[in-house]
Steps between C-alpha positions, in 0.01 A plus 500: 500500500457268205287580199420311186562668166250429227553433134395791283214376284244720325216477752516498878312170521768322293785593735653210689774508768839419348778564754560626853642845559597674821309820560728764654402761753632842405561791732239770470632817340466807723207713390690815583868537572521715808811689606602516862571842653876451477481391134287807421751728674793351303308534174408862574859592592639343182239676284574830671876470445511334156184658357260330264584269213464652151181307427354622831586861407320453168192362678505788750495746209205313347313503831557876540290557186217316674273407207349155463710437189826574681391282794453214256831572324674503842352158575617364163855632557511347848354168384767470233772574755371297795344209314165467678181705502461481879855623566447780248180616669669497839800697373273751325310559825829550688630745240164683501547550875847643429352743245229604748765556769705711256194713417418540868860585588547772237 
């Protein structure tokens, strides 16, 4: 699909087409990355054998305290490690489930 780029003048009315550009169609990013059953099984087995990473252990300890401040601190730690807010929230929820399972188990 062809588009025309415009020169960047101060006001919108002053803009005039200057050269042709090709507009590219990008693949849509998946809203949620979903694991298949086999991928989940492999992940669970590895976690069970190898245990948690040190940063995950730190977050688990923060989540055990359970206050709002430690929840926020856990999110900040995860965001620094994982790079994105969405991934950090997802990981925090997963680790919160682990903490709940530990409480229920003991």
